[in-house]
C-alpha positions, 0 to 999 in steps of 0.5 A: 500500500503506497498511502501514507495514512488510512483509516478502516472501520465498519459503518458504525465508526467503532474500532473494536480491534477485530479484523482490519479495523484501525488507523494505519500509517506507512502500512502499519496499524498504529491504532486498533481500538477507538470506541465511543460510549455515551452514558454507558452505551454506544450511539445508534448510528443512522448513517456512516459514509465517506465524505472524501478519499481521506474522511468519513462521517458517522451520524448517530443518536443517543437514546436516554431513559425518559425521553418524550416523543419518538425522536431522540433529543441528542444527535452525534456527529463523528468526523474521522480523518485518515491522519488519525484525528476525529472531531465529535460533536453533540447537538441537543433539542432537549428543553433543558440542559443535558449532561452525559458522560462520554467515554 
């Protein structure tokens, strides 16, 4: 492989350490696990796709106990770059401020 950097993951965006998942640099895997949990659970991914040759975007929701209505109030966007960086953004439509532990 002649690429300087590469990221491989399933549509969920979770790098579990199984199979080929991970960040690769110069043909070597430098990171095999990178799992996101919010309030003790994985986000429910509703879309995962490439946005460029070196970028992927994962959109998900966070379900909380006691939510009113059928739509989740918390949305998550995870932008991953082949250089090994990620940006994770949460958006809330809840009527009150929400605090959730993120691991």
